All heavy atoms as TSV, in Angstrom:
chain	resi	resn	atom	element	x	y	z
A	1	MET	N	N	0.830	-1.197	0.000
A	1	MET	CA	C	0.000	0.000	0.000
A	1	MET	C	C	0.876	1.263	0.000
A	1	MET	O	O	0.719	2.126	0.819
A	1	MET	CB	C	-0.919	0.027	1.208
A	1	MET	CG	C	-2.115	-0.848	1.111
A	1	MET	SD	S	-3.412	-0.511	2.315
A	1	MET	CE	C	-2.581	0.134	3.731
A	2	MET	N	N	1.733	1.384	-0.949
A	2	MET	CA	C	2.599	2.552	-1.002
A	2	MET	C	C	1.810	3.831	-1.255
A	2	MET	O	O	2.216	4.904	-0.862
A	2	MET	CB	C	3.667	2.369	-2.070
A	2	MET	CG	C	4.650	1.267	-1.728
A	2	MET	SD	S	5.934	1.109	-2.961
A	2	MET	CE	C	6.799	2.635	-2.725
A	3	ASP	N	N	0.672	3.730	-1.913
A	3	ASP	CA	C	-0.118	4.919	-2.210
A	3	ASP	C	C	-1.141	5.219	-1.116
A	3	ASP	O	O	-1.898	6.167	-1.227
A	3	ASP	CB	C	-0.815	4.781	-3.555
A	3	ASP	CG	C	-1.736	3.562	-3.632
A	3	ASP	OD1	O	-2.099	3.011	-2.589
A	3	ASP	OD2	O	-2.094	3.176	-4.749
A	4	GLY	N	N	-1.200	4.411	-0.069
A	4	GLY	CA	C	-2.111	4.650	1.034
A	4	GLY	C	C	-3.498	4.054	0.856
A	4	GLY	O	O	-4.329	4.154	1.744
A	5	MET	N	N	-3.762	3.433	-0.283
A	5	MET	CA	C	-5.081	2.830	-0.508
A	5	MET	C	C	-5.032	1.349	-0.159
A	5	MET	O	O	-4.074	0.660	-0.495
A	5	MET	CB	C	-5.515	2.999	-1.968
A	5	MET	CG	C	-5.783	4.431	-2.306
A	5	MET	SD	S	-6.589	4.796	-3.893
A	5	MET	CE	C	-6.376	3.434	-4.921
A	6	ASN	N	N	-6.098	0.870	0.492
A	6	ASN	CA	C	-6.170	-0.550	0.765
A	6	ASN	C	C	-6.628	-1.291	-0.495
A	6	ASN	O	O	-6.962	-0.669	-1.509
A	6	ASN	CB	C	-7.062	-0.853	1.979
A	6	ASN	CG	C	-8.517	-0.504	1.742
A	6	ASN	OD1	O	-9.025	-0.564	0.620
A	6	ASN	ND2	N	-9.210	-0.136	2.806
A	7	ARG	N	N	-6.653	-2.591	-0.445
A	7	ARG	CA	C	-6.980	-3.404	-1.618
A	7	ARG	C	C	-8.371	-3.085	-2.174
A	7	ARG	O	O	-8.571	-2.971	-3.381
A	7	ARG	CB	C	-6.875	-4.890	-1.259
A	7	ARG	CG	C	-7.046	-5.799	-2.466
A	7	ARG	CD	C	-6.848	-7.265	-2.123
A	7	ARG	NE	N	-5.568	-7.442	-1.474
A	7	ARG	CZ	C	-5.349	-8.284	-0.463
A	7	ARG	NH1	N	-6.318	-9.029	0.003
A	7	ARG	NH2	N	-4.152	-8.388	0.082
A	8	THR	N	N	-9.347	-2.906	-1.292
A	8	THR	CA	C	-10.715	-2.618	-1.724
A	8	THR	C	C	-10.792	-1.259	-2.425
A	8	THR	O	O	-11.407	-1.124	-3.483
A	8	THR	CB	C	-11.675	-2.648	-0.524
A	8	THR	OG1	O	-11.602	-3.936	0.086
A	8	THR	CG2	C	-13.112	-2.371	-0.945
A	9	ALA	N	N	-10.156	-0.250	-1.835
A	9	ALA	CA	C	-10.157	1.081	-2.445
A	9	ALA	C	C	-9.437	1.061	-3.782
A	9	ALA	O	O	-9.885	1.680	-4.751
A	9	ALA	CB	C	-9.511	2.091	-1.505
A	10	ARG	N	N	-8.318	0.347	-3.867
A	10	ARG	CA	C	-7.562	0.247	-5.118
A	10	ARG	C	C	-8.428	-0.396	-6.203
A	10	ARG	O	O	-8.478	0.074	-7.334
A	10	ARG	CB	C	-6.279	-0.557	-4.885
A	10	ARG	CG	C	-5.558	-1.060	-6.112
A	10	ARG	CD	C	-4.948	-0.043	-7.029
A	10	ARG	NE	N	-4.128	0.927	-6.371
A	10	ARG	CZ	C	-3.808	2.094	-6.939
A	10	ARG	NH1	N	-4.238	2.383	-8.140
A	10	ARG	NH2	N	-3.075	2.960	-6.313
A	11	LYS	N	N	-9.138	-1.482	-5.857
A	11	LYS	CA	C	-9.995	-2.161	-6.828
A	11	LYS	C	C	-11.116	-1.234	-7.298
A	11	LYS	O	O	-11.420	-1.155	-8.494
A	11	LYS	CB	C	-10.578	-3.437	-6.215
A	11	LYS	CG	C	-11.433	-4.237	-7.163
A	11	LYS	CD	C	-11.935	-5.520	-6.510
A	11	LYS	CE	C	-12.814	-6.282	-7.479
A	11	LYS	NZ	N	-13.352	-7.506	-6.886
A	12	MET	N	N	-11.730	-0.513	-6.368
A	12	MET	CA	C	-12.804	0.407	-6.721
A	12	MET	C	C	-12.281	1.500	-7.661
A	12	MET	O	O	-12.922	1.839	-8.654
A	12	MET	CB	C	-13.395	1.034	-5.459
A	12	MET	CG	C	-14.597	1.911	-5.728
A	12	MET	SD	S	-15.367	2.519	-4.216
A	12	MET	CE	C	-14.281	3.873	-3.816
A	13	TRP	N	N	-11.098	2.045	-7.360
A	13	TRP	CA	C	-10.529	3.096	-8.201
A	13	TRP	C	C	-10.211	2.568	-9.604
A	13	TRP	O	O	-10.514	3.219	-10.602
A	13	TRP	CB	C	-9.275	3.665	-7.539
A	13	TRP	CG	C	-8.612	4.764	-8.312
A	13	TRP	CD1	C	-7.363	4.741	-8.833
A	13	TRP	CD2	C	-9.152	6.050	-8.651
A	13	TRP	NE1	N	-7.088	5.930	-9.464
A	13	TRP	CE2	C	-8.167	6.749	-9.374
A	13	TRP	CE3	C	-10.373	6.670	-8.418
A	13	TRP	CZ2	C	-8.377	8.038	-9.863
A	13	TRP	CZ3	C	-10.575	7.952	-8.911
A	13	TRP	CH2	C	-9.582	8.618	-9.619
A	14	MET	N	N	-9.626	1.398	-9.683
A	14	MET	CA	C	-9.284	0.825	-10.979
A	14	MET	C	C	-10.551	0.516	-11.786
A	14	MET	O	O	-10.591	0.735	-12.997
A	14	MET	CB	C	-8.417	-0.432	-10.817
A	14	MET	CG	C	-7.066	-0.165	-10.153
A	14	MET	SD	S	-6.108	1.184	-10.881
A	14	MET	CE	C	-5.659	0.453	-12.433
A	15	ASN	N	N	-11.601	0.030	-11.133
A	15	ASN	CA	C	-12.877	-0.210	-11.819
A	15	ASN	C	C	-13.469	1.094	-12.335
A	15	ASN	O	O	-13.999	1.156	-13.444
A	15	ASN	CB	C	-13.873	-0.909	-10.904
A	15	ASN	CG	C	-13.542	-2.366	-10.696
A	15	ASN	OD1	O	-12.812	-2.978	-11.476
A	15	ASN	ND2	N	-14.072	-2.929	-9.623
A	16	TYR	N	N	-13.382	2.140	-11.519
A	16	TYR	CA	C	-13.884	3.443	-11.953
A	16	TYR	C	C	-13.130	3.933	-13.184
A	16	TYR	O	O	-13.736	4.377	-14.161
A	16	TYR	CB	C	-13.768	4.469	-10.821
A	16	TYR	CG	C	-13.995	5.881	-11.298
A	16	TYR	CD1	C	-15.267	6.318	-11.646
A	16	TYR	CD2	C	-12.924	6.764	-11.444
A	16	TYR	CE1	C	-15.477	7.609	-12.118
A	16	TYR	CE2	C	-13.131	8.054	-11.908
A	16	TYR	CZ	C	-14.404	8.465	-12.244
A	16	TYR	OH	O	-14.609	9.731	-12.710
A	17	LEU	N	N	-11.812	3.848	-13.148
A	17	LEU	CA	C	-11.023	4.298	-14.300
A	17	LEU	C	C	-11.395	3.520	-15.556
A	17	LEU	O	O	-11.478	4.090	-16.648
A	17	LEU	CB	C	-9.529	4.156	-14.008
A	17	LEU	CG	C	-8.970	5.080	-12.930
A	17	LEU	CD1	C	-7.491	4.795	-12.711
A	17	LEU	CD2	C	-9.201	6.540	-13.255
A	18	ALA	N	N	-11.653	2.224	-15.404
A	18	ALA	CA	C	-12.040	1.409	-16.560
A	18	ALA	C	C	-13.386	1.849	-17.111
A	18	ALA	O	O	-13.591	1.847	-18.327
A	18	ALA	CB	C	-12.077	-0.070	-16.168
A	19	THR	N	N	-14.310	2.254	-16.252
A	19	THR	CA	C	-15.638	2.654	-16.737
A	19	THR	C	C	-15.612	3.996	-17.447
A	19	THR	O	O	-16.361	4.205	-18.391
A	19	THR	CB	C	-16.689	2.707	-15.603
A	19	THR	OG1	O	-16.316	3.706	-14.665
A	19	THR	CG2	C	-16.844	1.370	-14.925
A	20	ILE	N	N	-14.751	4.917	-17.010
A	20	ILE	CA	C	-14.725	6.213	-17.687
A	20	ILE	C	C	-13.962	6.149	-19.000
A	20	ILE	O	O	-14.200	6.948	-19.888
A	20	ILE	CB	C	-14.196	7.354	-16.786
A	20	ILE	CG1	C	-12.751	7.122	-16.376
A	20	ILE	CG2	C	-15.098	7.554	-15.591
A	20	ILE	CD1	C	-12.118	8.316	-15.680
A	21	ALA	N	N	-13.064	5.197	-19.128
A	21	ALA	CA	C	-12.318	5.044	-20.378
A	21	ALA	C	C	-13.187	4.348	-21.419
A	21	ALA	O	O	-13.152	4.679	-22.590
A	21	ALA	CB	C	-11.041	4.256	-20.145
A	22	GLY	N	N	-13.981	3.386	-20.994
A	22	GLY	CA	C	-14.813	2.629	-21.923
A	22	GLY	C	C	-13.993	1.558	-22.629
A	22	GLY	O	O	-12.775	1.617	-22.669
A	23	PRO	N	N	-14.675	0.570	-23.184
A	23	PRO	CA	C	-13.981	-0.518	-23.860
A	23	PRO	C	C	-13.154	-0.019	-25.038
A	23	PRO	O	O	-13.634	0.750	-25.864
A	23	PRO	CB	C	-15.114	-1.427	-24.341
A	23	PRO	CG	C	-16.337	-0.980	-23.642
A	23	PRO	CD	C	-16.106	0.438	-23.215
A	24	GLY	N	N	-11.901	-0.444	-25.093
A	24	GLY	CA	C	-11.039	-0.101	-26.213
A	24	GLY	C	C	-10.516	1.327	-26.211
A	24	GLY	O	O	-9.892	1.756	-27.177
A	25	HIS	N	N	-10.767	2.080	-25.149
A	25	HIS	CA	C	-10.300	3.459	-25.075
A	25	HIS	C	C	-9.255	3.598	-23.977
A	25	HIS	O	O	-9.269	2.867	-22.999
A	25	HIS	CB	C	-11.458	4.424	-24.796
A	25	HIS	CG	C	-12.433	4.506	-25.911
A	25	HIS	ND1	N	-13.469	3.613	-26.049
A	25	HIS	CD2	C	-12.524	5.350	-26.960
A	25	HIS	CE1	C	-14.160	3.909	-27.132
A	25	HIS	NE2	N	-13.603	4.972	-27.703
A	26	HIS	N	N	-8.402	4.541	-24.144
A	26	HIS	CA	C	-7.357	4.799	-23.152
A	26	HIS	C	C	-7.383	6.281	-22.791
A	26	HIS	O	O	-7.406	7.134	-23.679
A	26	HIS	CB	C	-5.986	4.429	-23.718
A	26	HIS	CG	C	-4.861	4.796	-22.811
A	26	HIS	ND1	N	-4.628	4.143	-21.619
A	26	HIS	CD2	C	-3.914	5.750	-22.909
A	26	HIS	CE1	C	-3.574	4.691	-21.027
A	26	HIS	NE2	N	-3.129	5.668	-21.791
A	27	LEU	N	N	-7.414	6.588	-21.516
A	27	LEU	CA	C	-7.353	7.977	-21.068
A	27	LEU	C	C	-5.934	8.231	-20.553
A	27	LEU	O	O	-5.540	7.677	-19.542
A	27	LEU	CB	C	-8.365	8.239	-19.951
A	27	LEU	CG	C	-9.828	8.096	-20.341
A	27	LEU	CD1	C	-10.727	8.296	-19.133
A	27	LEU	CD2	C	-10.189	9.083	-21.431
A	28	PRO	N	N	-5.155	9.024	-21.243
A	28	PRO	CA	C	-3.769	9.255	-20.827
A	28	PRO	C	C	-3.671	10.102	-19.564
A	28	PRO	O	O	-4.565	10.895	-19.262
A	28	PRO	CB	C	-3.165	9.987	-22.015
A	28	PRO	CG	C	-4.320	10.658	-22.666
A	28	PRO	CD	C	-5.513	9.759	-22.431
A	29	GLU	N	N	-2.599	9.919	-18.853
A	29	GLU	CA	C	-2.244	10.735	-17.697
A	29	GLU	C	C	-3.300	10.783	-16.606
A	29	GLU	O	O	-3.578	11.835	-16.035
A	29	GLU	CB	C	-1.874	12.143	-18.152
A	29	GLU	CG	C	-0.688	12.167	-19.097
A	29	GLU	CD	C	-0.291	13.570	-19.483
A	29	GLU	OE1	O	-0.415	14.475	-18.632
A	29	GLU	OE2	O	0.130	13.755	-20.629
A	30	LEU	N	N	-3.914	9.653	-16.330
A	30	LEU	CA	C	-4.855	9.586	-15.213
A	30	LEU	C	C	-4.075	9.409	-13.918
A	30	LEU	O	O	-3.037	8.756	-13.899
A	30	LEU	CB	C	-5.822	8.419	-15.391
A	30	LEU	CG	C	-6.837	8.593	-16.505
A	30	LEU	CD1	C	-7.613	7.309	-16.710
A	30	LEU	CD2	C	-7.783	9.728	-16.198
A	31	PRO	N	N	-4.569	9.968	-12.826
A	31	PRO	CA	C	-3.852	9.804	-11.556
A	31	PRO	C	C	-3.885	8.359	-11.082
A	31	PRO	O	O	-4.842	7.628	-11.337
A	31	PRO	CB	C	-4.623	10.706	-10.600
A	31	PRO	CG	C	-5.977	10.865	-11.211
A	31	PRO	CD	C	-5.787	10.752	-12.694
A	32	ASP	N	N	-2.824	7.951	-10.409
A	32	ASP	CA	C	-2.762	6.604	-9.853
A	32	ASP	C	C	-3.698	6.446	-8.661
A	32	ASP	O	O	-4.108	5.341	-8.334
A	32	ASP	CB	C	-1.345	6.262	-9.407
A	32	ASP	CG	C	-0.404	6.109	-10.583
A	32	ASP	OD1	O	-0.876	5.745	-11.682
A	32	ASP	OD2	O	0.794	6.353	-10.407
A	33	THR	N	N	-3.999	7.535	-8.001
A	33	THR	CA	C	-4.898	7.518	-6.848
A	33	THR	C	C	-5.899	8.658	-6.984
A	33	THR	O	O	-5.608	9.680	-7.602
A	33	THR	CB	C	-4.124	7.690	-5.522
A	33	THR	OG1	O	-3.421	8.926	-5.555
A	33	THR	CG2	C	-3.169	6.548	-5.274
A	34	PRO	N	N	-7.079	8.505	-6.398
A	34	PRO	CA	C	-8.065	9.587	-6.456
A	34	PRO	C	C	-7.627	10.761	-5.594
A	34	PRO	O	O	-6.906	10.590	-4.612
A	34	PRO	CB	C	-9.336	8.942	-5.900
A	34	PRO	CG	C	-8.848	7.818	-5.060
A	34	PRO	CD	C	-7.579	7.347	-5.680
A	35	GLN	N	N	-8.058	11.940	-5.970
A	35	GLN	CA	C	-7.794	13.121	-5.171
A	35	GLN	C	C	-8.805	13.145	-4.030
A	35	GLN	O	O	-9.988	12.855	-4.235
A	35	GLN	CB	C	-7.938	14.360	-6.049
A	35	GLN	CG	C	-7.498	15.621	-5.395
A	35	GLN	CD	C	-7.643	16.814	-6.332
A	35	GLN	OE1	O	-8.553	16.868	-7.151
A	35	GLN	NE2	N	-6.754	17.768	-6.204
A	36	ALA	N	N	-8.366	13.485	-2.847
A	36	ALA	CA	C	-9.274	13.515	-1.697
A	36	ALA	C	C	-9.006	14.765	-0.868
A	36	ALA	O	O	-7.869	15.219	-0.771
A	36	ALA	CB	C	-9.076	12.273	-0.840
A	37	TRP	N	N	-10.050	15.307	-0.296
A	37	TRP	CA	C	-9.931	16.493	0.540
A	37	TRP	C	C	-11.147	16.563	1.445
A	37	TRP	O	O	-12.155	15.918	1.206
A	37	TRP	CB	C	-9.820	17.751	-0.321
A	37	TRP	CG	C	-11.010	17.994	-1.182
A	37	TRP	CD1	C	-12.099	18.767	-0.890
A	37	TRP	CD2	C	-11.284	17.421	-2.464
A	37	TRP	NE1	N	-13.007	18.721	-1.908
A	37	TRP	CE2	C	-12.535	17.901	-2.904
A	37	TRP	CE3	C	-10.587	16.557	-3.305
A	37	TRP	CZ2	C	-13.103	17.546	-4.115
A	37	TRP	CZ3	C	-11.156	16.209	-4.514
A	37	TRP	CH2	C	-12.393	16.712	-4.901
A	38	ALA	N	N	-11.042	17.371	2.486
A	38	ALA	CA	C	-12.175	17.595	3.384
A	38	ALA	C	C	-13.036	18.703	2.801
A	38	ALA	O	O	-12.555	19.568	2.087
A	38	ALA	CB	C	-11.681	17.999	4.772
A	39	PHE	N	N	-14.305	18.666	3.075
A	39	PHE	CA	C	-15.168	19.757	2.646
A	39	PHE	C	C	-15.908	20.291	3.857
A	39	PHE	O	O	-16.106	19.599	4.834
A	39	PHE	CB	C	-16.147	19.329	1.542
A	39	PHE	CG	C	-16.862	18.021	1.770
A	39	PHE	CD1	C	-17.960	17.947	2.603
A	39	PHE	CD2	C	-16.438	16.887	1.125
A	39	PHE	CE1	C	-18.625	16.750	2.791
A	39	PHE	CE2	C	-17.097	15.677	1.312
A	39	PHE	CZ	C	-18.190	15.613	2.142
A	40	GLY	N	N	-16.275	21.558	3.778
A	40	GLY	CA	C	-16.952	22.204	4.893
A	40	GLY	C	C	-16.127	23.362	5.417
A	40	GLY	O	O	-14.967	23.536	5.055
A	41	ALA	N	N	-16.747	24.156	6.250
A	41	ALA	CA	C	-16.090	25.338	6.816
A	41	ALA	C	C	-15.689	25.050	8.256
A	41	ALA	O	O	-16.348	25.476	9.193
A	41	ALA	CB	C	-17.021	26.541	6.728
A	42	GLY	N	N	-14.661	24.274	8.432
A	42	GLY	CA	C	-14.158	23.975	9.768
A	42	GLY	C	C	-14.482	22.568	10.224
A	42	GLY	O	O	-15.307	21.865	9.624
A	43	PRO	N	N	-13.821	22.141	11.288
A	43	PRO	CA	C	-13.931	20.758	11.767
A	43	PRO	C	C	-15.348	20.294	12.097
A	43	PRO	O	O	-15.712	19.163	11.810
A	43	PRO	CB	C	-13.054	20.740	13.020
A	43	PRO	CG	C	-12.123	21.888	12.859
A	43	PRO	CD	C	-12.853	22.920	12.053
A	44	GLU	N	N	-16.157	21.163	12.695
A	44	GLU	CA	C	-17.518	20.767	13.074
A	44	GLU	C	C	-18.363	20.453	11.830
A	44	GLU	O	O	-19.039	19.425	11.766
A	44	GLU	CB	C	-18.180	21.858	13.902
A	44	GLU	CG	C	-19.520	21.436	14.483
A	44	GLU	CD	C	-20.084	22.506	15.401
A	44	GLU	OE1	O	-19.380	22.913	16.346
A	44	GLU	OE2	O	-21.232	22.912	15.156
A	45	MET	N	N	-18.306	21.333	10.834
A	45	MET	CA	C	-19.074	21.106	9.608
A	45	MET	C	C	-18.506	19.912	8.835
A	45	MET	O	O	-19.267	19.131	8.272
A	45	MET	CB	C	-19.085	22.338	8.714
A	45	MET	CG	C	-19.935	22.152	7.451
A	45	MET	SD	S	-19.888	23.555	6.339
A	45	MET	CE	C	-21.039	24.634	7.163
A	46	GLU	N	N	-17.173	19.766	8.830
A	46	GLU	CA	C	-16.563	18.629	8.148
A	46	GLU	C	C	-17.063	17.314	8.732
A	46	GLU	O	O	-17.382	16.379	8.003
A	46	GLU	CB	C	-15.044	18.715	8.239
A	46	GLU	CG	C	-14.462	19.849	7.424
A	46	GLU	CD	C	-13.003	20.113	7.719
A	46	GLU	OE1	O	-12.373	19.323	8.465
A	46	GLU	OE2	O	-12.466	21.113	7.199
A	47	ALA	N	N	-17.148	17.242	10.062
A	47	ALA	CA	C	-17.634	16.029	10.722
A	47	ALA	C	C	-19.104	15.781	10.387
A	47	ALA	O	O	-19.502	14.645	10.113
A	47	ALA	CB	C	-17.438	16.140	12.232
A	48	GLU	N	N	-19.897	16.834	10.396
A	48	GLU	CA	C	-21.324	16.697	10.077
A	48	GLU	C	C	-21.519	16.200	8.640
A	48	GLU	O	O	-22.309	15.292	8.384
A	48	GLU	CB	C	-22.029	18.039	10.263
A	48	GLU	CG	C	-23.516	17.991	9.966
A	48	GLU	CD	C	-24.195	19.343	10.121
A	48	GLU	OE1	O	-23.589	20.290	10.663
A	48	GLU	OE2	O	-25.359	19.440	9.692
A	49	LEU	N	N	-20.789	16.795	7.702
A	49	LEU	CA	C	-20.904	16.375	6.303
A	49	LEU	C	C	-20.412	14.941	6.107
A	49	LEU	O	O	-21.016	14.169	5.362
A	49	LEU	CB	C	-20.139	17.340	5.398
A	49	LEU	CG	C	-20.723	18.750	5.314
A	49	LEU	CD1	C	-19.775	19.675	4.569
A	49	LEU	CD2	C	-22.094	18.743	4.671
A	50	ALA	N	N	-19.336	14.574	6.785
A	50	ALA	CA	C	-18.824	13.201	6.687
A	50	ALA	C	C	-19.864	12.202	7.197
A	50	ALA	O	O	-20.043	11.130	6.600
A	50	ALA	CB	C	-17.523	13.063	7.465
A	51	GLU	N	N	-20.559	12.540	8.271
A	51	GLU	CA	C	-21.611	11.658	8.788
A	51	GLU	C	C	-22.740	11.498	7.771
A	51	GLU	O	O	-23.269	10.395	7.593
A	51	GLU	CB	C	-22.163	12.207	10.110
A	51	GLU	CG	C	-21.193	12.067	11.270
A	51	GLU	CD	C	-21.691	12.727	12.538
A	51	GLU	OE1	O	-22.896	13.063	12.628
A	51	GLU	OE2	O	-20.876	12.914	13.447
A	52	LEU	N	N	-23.102	12.579	7.084
A	52	LEU	CA	C	-24.149	12.498	6.064
A	52	LEU	C	C	-23.709	11.623	4.884
A	52	LEU	O	O	-24.505	10.859	4.338
A	52	LEU	CB	C	-24.519	13.901	5.567
A	52	LEU	CG	C	-25.212	14.804	6.591
A	52	LEU	CD1	C	-25.341	16.220	6.048
A	52	LEU	CD2	C	-26.573	14.243	6.977
A	53	VAL	N	N	-22.451	11.719	4.518
A	53	VAL	CA	C	-21.917	10.866	3.447
A	53	VAL	C	C	-21.964	9.404	3.873
A	53	VAL	O	O	-22.444	8.535	3.124
A	53	VAL	CB	C	-20.471	11.281	3.081
A	53	VAL	CG1	C	-19.825	10.249	2.166
A	53	VAL	CG2	C	-20.456	12.650	2.429
A	54	MET	N	N	-21.485	9.123	5.063
A	54	MET	CA	C	-21.454	7.737	5.550
A	54	MET	C	C	-22.857	7.150	5.681
A	54	MET	O	O	-23.060	5.958	5.495
A	54	MET	CB	C	-20.715	7.651	6.892
A	54	MET	CG	C	-19.248	8.026	6.793
A	54	MET	SD	S	-18.318	7.013	5.629
A	54	MET	CE	C	-18.372	5.450	6.439
A	55	ALA	N	N	-23.851	7.984	5.973
A	55	ALA	CA	C	-25.238	7.527	6.101
A	55	ALA	C	C	-25.919	7.386	4.741
A	55	ALA	O	O	-27.041	6.902	4.653
A	55	ALA	CB	C	-26.033	8.495	6.984
A	56	GLY	N	N	-25.241	7.824	3.677
A	56	GLY	CA	C	-25.816	7.731	2.336
A	56	GLY	C	C	-26.779	8.868	2.004
A	56	GLY	O	O	-27.427	8.844	0.966
A	57	ILE	N	N	-26.857	9.863	2.866
A	57	ILE	CA	C	-27.752	10.993	2.645
A	57	ILE	C	C	-27.106	11.998	1.682
A	57	ILE	O	O	-27.735	12.477	0.757
A	57	ILE	CB	C	-28.114	11.668	3.985
A	57	ILE	CG1	C	-28.893	10.679	4.857
A	57	ILE	CG2	C	-28.894	12.959	3.770
A	57	ILE	CD1	C	-29.033	11.101	6.294
A	58	LYS	N	N	-25.844	12.310	1.929
A	58	LYS	CA	C	-25.101	13.223	1.060
A	58	LYS	C	C	-24.333	12.390	0.054
A	58	LYS	O	O	-23.532	11.557	0.420
A	58	LYS	CB	C	-24.140	14.089	1.882
A	58	LYS	CG	C	-23.337	15.063	1.035
A	58	LYS	CD	C	-22.555	16.011	1.916
A	58	LYS	CE	C	-21.738	16.989	1.109
A	58	LYS	NZ	N	-22.440	17.694	0.059
A	59	ARG	N	N	-24.602	12.641	-1.234
A	59	ARG	CA	C	-23.962	11.826	-2.265
A	59	ARG	C	C	-23.210	12.658	-3.301
A	59	ARG	O	O	-22.688	12.121	-4.259
A	59	ARG	CB	C	-25.013	10.973	-2.963
A	59	ARG	CG	C	-25.640	9.968	-2.007
A	59	ARG	CD	C	-26.787	9.217	-2.611
A	59	ARG	NE	N	-26.666	8.990	-4.022
A	59	ARG	CZ	C	-26.632	7.807	-4.612
A	59	ARG	NH1	N	-26.718	6.733	-3.881
A	59	ARG	NH2	N	-26.536	7.698	-5.913
A	60	ALA	N	N	-23.180	13.955	-3.141
A	60	ALA	CA	C	-22.479	14.812	-4.096
A	60	ALA	C	C	-22.057	16.097	-3.400
A	60	ALA	O	O	-22.558	16.439	-2.334
A	60	ALA	CB	C	-23.390	15.139	-5.272
A	61	THR	N	N	-21.136	16.797	-4.018
A	61	THR	CA	C	-20.717	18.094	-3.519
A	61	THR	C	C	-20.261	18.935	-4.703
A	61	THR	O	O	-20.013	18.409	-5.780
A	61	THR	CB	C	-19.596	17.960	-2.459
A	61	THR	OG1	O	-19.454	19.194	-1.779
A	61	THR	CG2	C	-18.282	17.521	-3.071
A	62	ALA	N	N	-20.200	20.209	-4.507
A	62	ALA	CA	C	-19.746	21.125	-5.553
A	62	ALA	C	C	-19.130	22.346	-4.896
A	62	ALA	O	O	-19.446	22.682	-3.758
A	62	ALA	CB	C	-20.924	21.554	-6.431
A	63	THR	N	N	-18.250	22.980	-5.615
A	63	THR	CA	C	-17.654	24.214	-5.138
A	63	THR	C	C	-18.677	25.335	-5.248
A	63	THR	O	O	-19.432	25.394	-6.213
A	63	THR	CB	C	-16.420	24.560	-5.989
A	63	THR	OG1	O	-15.511	23.468	-5.916
A	63	THR	CG2	C	-15.731	25.817	-5.511
A	64	SER	N	N	-18.693	26.203	-4.274
A	64	SER	CA	C	-19.616	27.344	-4.326
A	64	SER	C	C	-19.099	28.381	-5.317
A	64	SER	O	O	-17.891	28.468	-5.577
A	64	SER	CB	C	-19.743	27.988	-2.942
A	64	SER	OG	O	-18.530	28.613	-2.583
A	65	LEU	N	N	-19.995	29.165	-5.873
A	65	LEU	CA	C	-19.595	30.243	-6.778
A	65	LEU	C	C	-18.629	31.191	-6.062
A	65	LEU	O	O	-17.622	31.615	-6.621
A	65	LEU	CB	C	-20.810	30.998	-7.289
A	65	LEU	CG	C	-20.512	32.221	-8.170
A	65	LEU	CD1	C	-19.667	31.833	-9.387
A	65	LEU	CD2	C	-21.798	32.903	-8.588
A	66	GLU	N	N	-18.931	31.489	-4.803
A	66	GLU	CA	C	-18.054	32.375	-4.030
A	66	GLU	C	C	-16.641	31.800	-3.934
A	66	GLU	O	O	-15.659	32.508	-4.101
A	66	GLU	CB	C	-18.627	32.609	-2.636
A	66	GLU	CG	C	-17.788	33.547	-1.793
A	66	GLU	CD	C	-18.381	33.797	-0.414
A	66	GLU	OE1	O	-19.560	33.480	-0.203
A	66	GLU	OE2	O	-17.652	34.316	0.429
A	67	GLY	N	N	-16.542	30.490	-3.708
A	67	GLY	CA	C	-15.238	29.842	-3.626
A	67	GLY	C	C	-14.470	29.922	-4.936
A	67	GLY	O	O	-13.253	30.160	-4.952
A	68	ILE	N	N	-15.172	29.742	-6.035
A	68	ILE	CA	C	-14.530	29.839	-7.351
A	68	ILE	C	C	-14.038	31.259	-7.602
A	68	ILE	O	O	-12.917	31.468	-8.070
A	68	ILE	CB	C	-15.521	29.404	-8.460
A	68	ILE	CG1	C	-15.794	27.907	-8.344
A	68	ILE	CG2	C	-14.961	29.746	-9.837
A	68	ILE	CD1	C	-16.911	27.415	-9.244
A	69	LEU	N	N	-14.855	32.254	-7.255
A	69	LEU	CA	C	-14.464	33.650	-7.462
A	69	LEU	C	C	-13.269	34.017	-6.589
A	69	LEU	O	O	-12.367	34.733	-7.036
A	69	LEU	CB	C	-15.650	34.578	-7.187
A	69	LEU	CG	C	-16.824	34.433	-8.155
A	69	LEU	CD1	C	-17.999	35.292	-7.691
A	69	LEU	CD2	C	-16.409	34.781	-9.581
A	70	ILE	N	N	-13.238	33.524	-5.365
A	70	ILE	CA	C	-12.109	33.808	-4.469
A	70	ILE	C	C	-10.829	33.175	-5.003
A	70	ILE	O	O	-9.770	33.793	-5.012
A	70	ILE	CB	C	-12.413	33.308	-3.044
A	70	ILE	CG1	C	-13.476	34.188	-2.400
A	70	ILE	CG2	C	-11.142	33.287	-2.195
A	70	ILE	CD1	C	-14.013	33.647	-1.083
A	71	ASP	N	N	-10.929	31.925	-5.474
A	71	ASP	CA	C	-9.754	31.212	-5.984
A	71	ASP	C	C	-9.315	31.675	-7.363
A	71	ASP	O	O	-8.228	31.366	-7.808
A	71	ASP	CB	C	-10.020	29.697	-6.019
A	71	ASP	CG	C	-10.114	29.095	-4.639
A	71	ASP	OD1	O	-9.625	29.719	-3.668
A	71	ASP	OD2	O	-10.652	27.993	-4.518
A	72	GLY	N	N	-10.178	32.405	-8.040
A	72	GLY	CA	C	-9.843	32.900	-9.378
A	72	GLY	C	C	-10.061	31.863	-10.425
A	72	GLY	O	O	-9.493	31.807	-11.468
């Protein structure tokens, strides 16, 4: 586990990469591991959002317009 992913996570990531490439297609320069980060405004919100994800209630996220404007 040099990349920090366990066997199950590695299999899931490799299956995902295969589905986005499609049969007979190759997507160059794909990352070896998925990008991961915390979301929310501070530890309390991060914990709350993580609980919603684990419960299957929260299934997507997006950057806010304000965040995009701040980051340029």
